[in-house]
TIDOSE-559781 format. One line per field, with one value per residue (C-alpha): residue number from 1; residue in three letters; x, y, z. Coordinates in steps of 0.001 Angstrom, whole numbers, always signed. Example, Ala and Ser with C-alpha at 12.3 -4.5 7.8 and 13.67 -1.06 7.14 Angstrom:
BEGIN
num: c(1, 2)
residuo: c(Ala, Ser)
X: c(+12300, +13670)
Y: c(-4500, -1060)
Z: c(+7800, +7140)
This chain:
BEGIN
num: c(1, 2, 3, 4, 5, 6, 7, 8, 9, 10, 11, 12, 13, 14, 15, 16, 17, 18, 19, 20, 21, 22, 23, 24, 25, 26, 27, 28, 29, 30, 31, 32, 33, 34, 35, 36, 37, 38, 39, 40, 41, 42, 43, 44, 45, 46, 47, 48, 49, 50, 51, 52, 53, 54, 55, 56, 57, 58, 59, 60, 61, 62, 63, 64, 65, 66, 67, 68, 69, 70, 71, 72, 73, 74, 75, 76, 77, 78, 79, 80, 81, 82, 83, 84, 85, 86, 87, 88, 89, 90, 91, 92, 93, 94, 95, 96, 97, 98, 99, 100, 101, 102, 103, 104, 105, 106, 107, 108, 109, 110, 111, 112, 113, 114, 115, 116, 117, 118, 119, 120, 121, 122, 123, 124, 125, 126, 127, 128, 129, 130, 131, 132, 133, 134, 135, 136, 137, 138, 139, 140, 141, 142, 143, 144, 145, 146, 147, 148, 149, 150, 151, 152, 153, 154, 155, 156, 157, 158, 159, 160, 161, 162, 163, 164, 165, 166, 167, 168, 169, 170, 171, 172, 173, 174, 175, 176, 177, 178, 179, 180, 181, 182, 183, 184, 185, 186, 187, 188, 189, 190, 191, 192, 193, 194, 195, 196, 197, 198, 199, 200, 201, 202, 203, 204, 205, 206, 207, 208, 209, 210, 211, 212, 213, 214, 215, 216, 217, 218, 219, 220, 221, 222, 223, 224, 225, 226, 227, 228, 229, 230, 231, 232, 233, 234, 235, 236, 237, 238, 239, 240, 241, 242, 243, 244, 245, 246, 247, 248, 249, 250, 251, 252, 253, 254, 255, 256, 257, 258, 259, 260, 261, 262, 263, 264, 265, 266, 267, 268, 269, 270, 271, 272, 273, 274, 275, 276, 277, 278, 279, 280, 281, 282, 283, 284, 285, 286, 287, 288, 289, 290, 291, 292, 293, 294, 295, 296, 297, 298, 299, 300, 301, 302, 303, 304, 305, 306, 307, 308, 309, 310, 311, 312, 313, 314, 315, 316, 317, 318, 319, 320, 321, 322, 323, 324, 325, 326, 327, 328, 329, 330, 331, 332, 333, 334, 335, 336, 337, 338, 339, 340, 341, 342, 343, 344, 345, 346, 347, 348, 349, 350, 351, 352, 353, 354, 355, 356, 357, 358, 359, 360, 361, 362, 363, 364, 365, 366, 367, 368, 369, 370, 371, 372, 373, 374, 375, 376, 377, 378, 379, 380, 381, 382, 383, 384, 385, 386, 387, 388, 389, 390, 391, 392, 393, 394, 395, 396, 397, 398, 399, 400, 401, 402, 403, 404, 405, 406, 407, 408, 409, 410, 411, 412, 413, 414, 415, 416, 417, 418, 419, 420, 421, 422, 423, 424, 425, 426, 427, 428, 429, 430, 431, 432, 433, 434, 435, 436, 437, 438, 439, 440, 441, 442, 443, 444, 445)
residuo: c(Met, Arg, Ile, Arg, Pro, Val, Val, Val, Thr, Leu, Leu, Leu, Leu, Ala, Pro, Leu, Thr, Ala, Cys, Gly, Ser, Ala, Gln, Ala, Gly, Asp, Ser, Ser, Thr, Val, Thr, Val, Thr, Val, Gly, Tyr, Gln, Ser, Lys, Thr, Ile, Asn, Thr, Val, Thr, Ala, Gly, Thr, Leu, Leu, Arg, Ser, Leu, Gly, Tyr, Phe, Glu, Lys, Glu, Leu, Asn, Ser, Leu, His, Asp, Gly, Lys, Thr, Tyr, Lys, Val, Asp, Trp, Gln, Asp, Tyr, Ala, Thr, Gly, Ala, Pro, Ile, Thr, Ala, Gln, Met, Thr, Ala, Gly, Lys, Ile, Asp, Ile, Gly, Ser, Met, Gly, Asp, Phe, Pro, Leu, Leu, Ile, Asn, Ala, Ala, Arg, Gly, Lys, Gln, Leu, Gly, Lys, Pro, Thr, His, Leu, Val, Ser, Val, Thr, Gly, Tyr, Asn, Leu, Arg, Gly, Gly, Leu, Asn, Thr, Ile, Val, Thr, Ser, Pro, Asp, Ser, Lys, Leu, Ala, Ser, Leu, Lys, Asp, Leu, Arg, Gly, Lys, Lys, Val, Ser, Thr, Ser, Val, Gly, Ser, Ala, Ala, Asp, Gly, Thr, Leu, Val, Arg, Ala, Leu, Gln, Arg, Ala, Gly, Ile, Asp, Pro, Asp, Lys, Gly, Ile, Glu, Lys, Leu, Asn, Gln, Gln, Pro, Ala, Val, Gly, Ala, Ser, Ala, Leu, Thr, Ala, Gly, Ser, Thr, Asp, Ala, Leu, Ser, Gln, Phe, Val, Ala, Trp, Pro, Gly, Leu, Leu, Thr, Phe, Gln, Gly, Lys, Ala, Lys, Ala, Leu, Tyr, Asp, Gly, Ala, Glu, Leu, Asn, Leu, Pro, Thr, Phe, His, Gly, Val, Thr, Ala, Arg, Glu, Asp, Phe, Ala, Lys, Gln, Arg, Pro, Ala, Val, Leu, Glu, Ala, Phe, Leu, Lys, Ala, Gln, Ala, Glu, Ala, Thr, Asp, Tyr, Leu, Asn, Gly, His, Pro, Val, Asp, Ala, Ala, Glu, Lys, Val, Ala, Glu, Ala, Thr, Gly, Leu, Pro, Ala, Glu, Val, Val, Tyr, Leu, Tyr, Asn, Gly, Ala, His, Gly, Ile, Ala, Thr, Phe, Asp, Pro, Ala, Val, Lys, Pro, Gln, Leu, Val, Ser, Ala, Leu, Lys, Gln, Asp, Val, Ser, Val, Leu, Lys, Ala, Ala, Lys, Leu, Thr, Gly, Asp, Ile, Asp, Val, Asp, Ser, Phe, Val, Asp, Asp, Gln, Tyr, Ala, Lys, Lys, Ala, Leu, Gly, Ala, Asp, Tyr, Ala, Lys, Arg, Pro, Ala, Ala, Ala, Pro, Ala, Ala, Ser, Ala, Ser, Glu, Val, Trp, Pro, Lys, Gly, Ala, Ala, Lys, Thr, Gln, Ser, Phe, Arg, Thr, Pro, Ala, Glu, Leu, Leu, Ala, Tyr, Val, Ser, Thr, His, Lys, Ser, Gly, Ile, Arg, Ala, Ala, Tyr, Val, Pro, Asp, Ala, Thr, Thr, Gly, Thr, Leu, Trp, Phe, Ala, Asp, Lys, Ala, Val, Trp, Val, Ala, Asp, Gly, Asp, Gln, Leu, Leu, Pro, Phe, Val, Ala, Pro, Glu, Thr, Ala, Gln, Ala, Tyr, Leu, Ser, Ala, His, Gly, Gly, Ala, Arg, Val, Ile, Thr, Tyr, Asp, Asp, Ala, Leu, Glu, Arg, Ala, Ser)
X: c(+108187, +107514, +110480, +109878, +110375, +113138, +115154, +114703, +115924, +119038, +119825, +119577, +121791, +124455, +126417, +126519, +128901, +132354, +134355, +138107, +139076, +140775, +137579, +135420, +134676, +132316, +130592, +130007, +131475, +135089, +136703, +140463, +142014, +145219, +147258, +149491, +151302, +150279, +153019, +155763, +156033, +158421, +155464, +153227, +153256, +151588, +149545, +148854, +149590, +148173, +144965, +144613, +145151, +142588, +144772, +144145, +140375, +140743, +142819, +140321, +137439, +139271, +139440, +135898, +135685, +132123, +133189, +132566, +135664, +135904, +139153, +139342, +142351, +143541, +146070, +148575, +151494, +153945, +154277, +153634, +149818, +149724, +151594, +149225, +146221, +147790, +148518, +144931, +143733, +142268, +144720, +145614, +148365, +150589, +153555, +156321, +160077, +162761, +163073, +159277, +159160, +161461, +159275, +156307, +158041, +158908, +155436, +153734, +155788, +155499, +151706, +151276, +150116, +153079, +153575, +155870, +157729, +156247, +157627, +159610, +158370, +161130, +164783, +168165, +171227, +173348, +170796, +169842, +166173, +167005, +168511, +169454, +168504, +168922, +167297, +168361, +170329, +171956, +175711, +175959, +178205, +178883, +177654, +180246, +178508, +175443, +177206, +175025, +172311, +168609, +167793, +164270, +163583, +161047, +162510, +162258, +162192, +164789, +165599, +166470, +168669, +170495, +170964, +172330, +174798, +175910, +176566, +178518, +180740, +181282, +182380, +179240, +177285, +173747, +172208, +174265, +175949, +172762, +169332, +167077, +163453, +161160, +158583, +156295, +157675, +155186, +155839, +159593, +159253, +157297, +159869, +162683, +160777, +160008, +163639, +162882, +165195, +168592, +168253, +165776, +166548, +163675, +162679, +161202, +159624, +160160, +163793, +163126, +159848, +161325, +164307, +162069, +159978, +163088, +162534, +165616, +168953, +170746, +173380, +173952, +173143, +172127, +173838, +177174, +176542, +176525, +173978, +170773, +167455, +164033, +160270, +158288, +154977, +154079, +151117, +149577, +150486, +146929, +145558, +148156, +147345, +143575, +143475, +146637, +144860, +143983, +147571, +148819, +146303, +147703, +151267, +150292, +148663, +151760, +153928, +151586, +151769, +155562, +155637, +153365, +155616, +158732, +157075, +155311, +157365, +156103, +152449, +152918, +154435, +151463, +149005, +150766, +150963, +147244, +146423, +148794, +149041, +152811, +154460, +154950, +158530, +159279, +157603, +159691, +162904, +162399, +160257, +161384, +163233, +166577, +165123, +166564, +164373, +164296, +161015, +160948, +158773, +161584, +163129, +166798, +169522, +171236, +168063, +167661, +171299, +170755, +167658, +169761, +172239, +169386, +168375, +171337, +170264, +166759, +168113, +170451, +167466, +165586, +162808, +163105, +165020, +166501, +164580, +164725, +164856, +165035, +161723, +160159, +161015, +158594, +158519, +156764, +153567, +155432, +157221, +153888, +152241, +155024, +155886, +159071, +159645, +160462, +163699, +165252, +164413, +166782, +169842, +168497, +170530, +169076, +169069, +172267, +172118, +171577, +170866, +167298, +165267, +161495, +160366, +157158, +154132, +156098, +154907, +158509, +161793, +165002, +168200, +171797, +175102, +176673, +175549, +177429, +175284, +172175, +173405, +174043, +170466, +168994, +170960, +169232, +165752, +165366, +161738, +160774, +162091, +159735, +162509, +166133, +167799, +171448, +173117, +175608, +179105, +180064, +176903, +174724, +171800, +169551, +168936, +167479, +170119, +169444, +169701, +172896, +176369, +178381, +182111, +184334, +187318, +189105, +186575, +184367, +181185, +180255, +177062, +176751, +173698, +175390, +178373, +180063, +180372, +181504, +184161, +185391, +185870, +187696, +190063, +191041, +191271, +193551, +192415, +188715, +186408, +182761, +180853, +177285, +174577, +174464, +178229, +177850, +175182, +177383, +180384, +178295, +176637)
Y: c(-65660, -63730, -62564, -62015, -58414, -59472, -60988, -57863, -55720, -57884, -57782, -54000, -53627, -56149, -53833, -51086, -52798, -54129, -56525, -56307, -53158, -54699, -56663, -53592, -52897, -49915, -50281, -47103, -48440, -49589, -51395, -51029, -53740, -52863, -55507, -54218, -55325, -53143, -54356, -54176, -50500, -49549, -49894, -47443, -44769, -47315, -48990, -48232, -44490, -43922, -45656, -43667, -40356, -41110, -39619, -42375, -42059, -38284, -38647, -41107, -38737, -36006, -38034, -36947, -39622, -40705, -43601, -44176, -45642, -47843, -49054, -52531, -52536, -56084, -56566, -59464, -60560, -61106, -60498, -64106, -64058, -60671, -62156, -65151, -62843, -60605, -63476, -64624, -61189, -60358, -57657, -54725, -53001, -54495, -53554, -55824, -56170, -56575, -60374, -60894, -58369, -60605, -63614, -61460, -60772, -64433, -65765, -63159, -64030, -67770, -67612, -65159, -62426, -60017, -57429, -54416, -52529, -49037, -47217, -47555, -47020, -47251, -48141, -48317, -48136, -50259, -52983, -51862, -52847, -56472, -57627, -60922, -61037, -63504, -63826, -61224, -63781, -65507, -66131, -65829, -62884, -63170, -64794, -67536, -68598, -69549, -72609, -75628, -73474, -73124, -69904, -68809, -66751, -66472, -68189, -65973, -62765, -60008, -61119, -64575, -62949, -61053, -64264, -66164, -63449, -62799, -66500, -66797, -63892, -65584, -68777, -70751, -72739, -71227, -74583, -77024, -74882, -74019, -75550, -73079, -72840, -71437, -69514, -66538, -63525, -63802, -67542, -66990, -64258, -66641, -69368, -67051, -66044, -69675, -70717, -73133, -71242, -69686, -66668, -64859, -63104, -60821, -57635, -54463, -54075, -57400, -56970, -53479, -54539, -57536, -55475, -52665, -55215, -56673, -60016, -59866, -58220, -57593, -60063, -58739, -55414, -56016, -52751, -54533, -56057, -52574, -53733, -51744, -53197, -51717, -52164, -51211, -51119, -53627, -53465, -55907, -55064, -55520, -53262, -50572, -50607, -50632, -48031, -45909, -42907, -44994, -46178, -42629, -41503, -44120, -42949, -39308, -40283, -42269, -39211, -37098, -39671, -39656, -35884, -36151, -38743, -36687, -33473, -34901, -37943, -38103, -37739, -40293, -42740, -42247, -42869, -46066, -47210, -46660, -48624, -51542, -51868, -51468, -49135, -45703, -45726, -48764, -47229, -44084, -46122, -47125, -44333, -41280, -38180, -40001, -43494, -46654, -46205, -43370, -42869, -41813, -43170, -42852, -46069, -45307, -46932, -48305, -50177, -51673, -52764, -54395, -56157, -57727, -58996, -60497, -62798, -65117, -65700, -66724, -68938, -70702, -71381, -72716, -70193, -68635, -68958, -66049, -62787, -59915, -57101, -54364, -55449, -55784, -52194, -49698, -46234, -44507, -44112, -42602, -40190, -39060, -38858, -36813, -34716, -32652, -33394, -37019, -36203, -34769, -37736, -40523, -38462, -37308, -38567, -39939, -37656, -37760, -39960, -38198, -38884, -38111, -37958, -38210, -36449, -37647, -35692, -33964, -33606, -33318, -35019, -33263, -33900, -33877, -33553, -36523, -39563, -38137, -34997, -37153, -39132, -35918, -34808, -38206, -38354, -35183, -35934, -39662, -39472, -37374, -39576, -41563, -42935, -42164, -43180, -43254, -44193, -47071, -45539, -47725, -48369, -45412, -47720, -46086, -48076, -47575, -45898, -48158, -51294, -50323, -51747, -48806, -48355, -45848, -44705, -41993, -39166, -40637, -42579, -44703, -46758, -49932, -51990, -55359, -56803, -57821, -54256, -53116, -55830, -54824, -51295, -52529, -54597, -51509, -49116, -50186, -48936, -48787, -50975, -51966, -50283, -50502, -48020, -46787, -46240, -44316, -42104, -41419, -40565, -38140, -36392)
Z: c(+155179, +158364, +160451, +164131, +165351, +167770, +164923, +162799, +165689, +166152, +162444, +162439, +165509, +164490, +162156, +164773, +167187, +166321, +168437, +167803, +165945, +162935, +162272, +162585, +158929, +158592, +161940, +163912, +167166, +167210, +170134, +170408, +172574, +174418, +176239, +179013, +182174, +185083, +187428, +184788, +185553, +182760, +180406, +182285, +179573, +177285, +180029, +183675, +183735, +180256, +181272, +184496, +182689, +179966, +177245, +174679, +174943, +174601, +171429, +169960, +170667, +168776, +165556, +164516, +161847, +162497, +164731, +168404, +170030, +173080, +174644, +176159, +178535, +179260, +182055, +182006, +184196, +181300, +177575, +176464, +176737, +175032, +172085, +172003, +171911, +169266, +166911, +167444, +166339, +169749, +170915, +168684, +170651, +173357, +175522, +176801, +177371, +174730, +174767, +174695, +171846, +169817, +170552, +169523, +166215, +165682, +166511, +164381, +161343, +161960, +162143, +159285, +161697, +161626, +164333, +164586, +167285, +166985, +170047, +173276, +176837, +179502, +178864, +180562, +178349, +180706, +181511, +185027, +184687, +185522, +188834, +190469, +194136, +197017, +200424, +203035, +205081, +202081, +202198, +198394, +197550, +193809, +190639, +190961, +194162, +192087, +190647, +191414, +193012, +192231, +190396, +189519, +186406, +183586, +180531, +177461, +179498, +179616, +183177, +181880, +179236, +181979, +183956, +180948, +179994, +183562, +184190, +180955, +181997, +185353, +183615, +184462, +181886, +182097, +181141, +183218, +185863, +187770, +188328, +186542, +187659, +184957, +187000, +186734, +188664, +191525, +191872, +191876, +194489, +196724, +196141, +197239, +200365, +201179, +200676, +197827, +195459, +196137, +193874, +191660, +188376, +187436, +185689, +187123, +189626, +191432, +192602, +193940, +195539, +197364, +198519, +199754, +201666, +203299, +201558, +199316, +198708, +195426, +194265, +190742, +189097, +185467, +184542, +184999, +181563, +180039, +177425, +176822, +177918, +177305, +177069, +174015, +172180, +169492, +167134, +164681, +161110, +159821, +162544, +161814, +158106, +158574, +161344, +161147, +162703, +165760, +166196, +165784, +168400, +170783, +170173, +170665, +173945, +174941, +174281, +176436, +179233, +178921, +179255, +182291, +183948, +183273, +184445, +187505, +188579, +192165, +191189, +188399, +190891, +193210, +190361, +189310, +192933, +193391, +190238, +190896, +194662, +194454, +196976, +195448, +196782, +194565, +191532, +191994, +192233, +188606, +187158, +189129, +187975, +188236, +188250, +186736, +183658, +181153, +179297, +175647, +172798, +170237, +168937, +169550, +167396, +170541, +171458, +167993, +168085, +171489, +170173, +167417, +170019, +172036, +169177, +169785, +173403, +172343, +169561, +171979, +174243, +171186, +171751, +168292, +165058, +163131, +163475, +161017, +163553, +160924, +159396, +162851, +163824, +162308, +163863, +160937, +162963, +165913, +163581, +162165, +165583, +167179, +164137, +164094, +167785, +166986, +165148, +168331, +170529, +169344, +170262, +173640, +176595, +179846, +182870, +184905, +187997, +191311, +194960, +196028, +199214, +199243, +202440, +204069, +202887, +200114, +196518, +195312, +196039, +197014, +195057, +196343, +194533, +196306, +198299, +201302, +201189, +201094, +204097, +206016, +205349, +206269, +209525, +210755, +209319, +210033, +211137, +208127, +205322, +203131, +200899, +200056, +196787, +195721, +192410, +192273, +192182, +189204, +187146, +188113, +188928, +191519, +194716, +198163, +200345, +203332, +201151, +199316, +200003, +201381, +200934, +202722, +200690, +202590, +202903, +200195, +200953, +197957, +197457, +195369, +194443, +194877, +196774, +193535, +192246, +195676, +195732, +192285, +193592, +196711, +194567, +192612, +195570, +198414, +201790, +200867, +202949, +203287, +206118, +207412, +206507, +210091, +209995, +206726, +208310, +211311, +209138, +207068, +210015)
């Protein structure tokens, strides 16, 4: 039987190219598929920033194992499609928030395609990554005002978890006490702007973005819950076992990207802004030197404990059943990738909160000991300020100085993210009162 030359050529070339790394066998070219969320900027050390720096490709090239590696970066708006693609064997490594991670674990086990949490990207030990916002002219002043109102969120996300817990603490049934709209973040943001929803509960960077744009104001700071929230990296179990060196290369690259972000926070914010179209000032709010998020690949015990508490919220929403969190967490590859340095990381504390000014044209920000000192600087440099940030006096959550709720208490000038935290302070401190930002500037000058 004669075989046409074209067919022979195709048969010879077929083994040389693999599609989907875990399926690669002995082929000389291996494609590693990474699912990430470019606009969920607390995952940048495993996605947007990592991609722009090229560190993963560099680590793969240094393996010298006879393979040629290619990275297929796939960008998604949320974690759900990443999980769907992982359980279908089409994504090897993905990054997402804590609640989606649990759904990732549940779906993987259910479908016989187990996944594991292998590292952490950005976290906040109090829960400040999630915020409930309203329109700028809204009369809503506290969570209790949400009773009977329309609230947009993404069911199954960490932002939905914050909404559920916050409503429960306010004495509102999260299922019957509000009209919940299950919407993608961008859809919910549009709904808030259009006035078709009363409030929006979302994860980074949507609350900060809408506030910066003057399209929203904070109603509730997720850090009031004082429960850790984080984003992390998940990998398919079969991929990790078949290509442990590749996963370790990814985690080494993630650690390098983390060091870059921590060492060059302004430049990192600019890189992420360029790649995502988000304002760099918003990126810095979350990912800056004293930002809302702290970046560290280590899987801290506090985060694992919080993950276990999150299971009950997902079960109540009938999104998952029981989840064995301990079997889902697997940081052995991160420990090997980072070596002796890993042992120090779980106990490392986040940077202390601080007030910061980002001057126009500057490659670095300027820090101040107190919000009042920042205000004094801003009052004399108004035309030269790109952004000014202050930490909430109660939760430590960083916020834009001109969007904060300011309280005067004697000689003190205290900023708060939301009116509810400000009101709690007023109730405990007689004589303190809310003032405008302009008033705060004048008092500090």
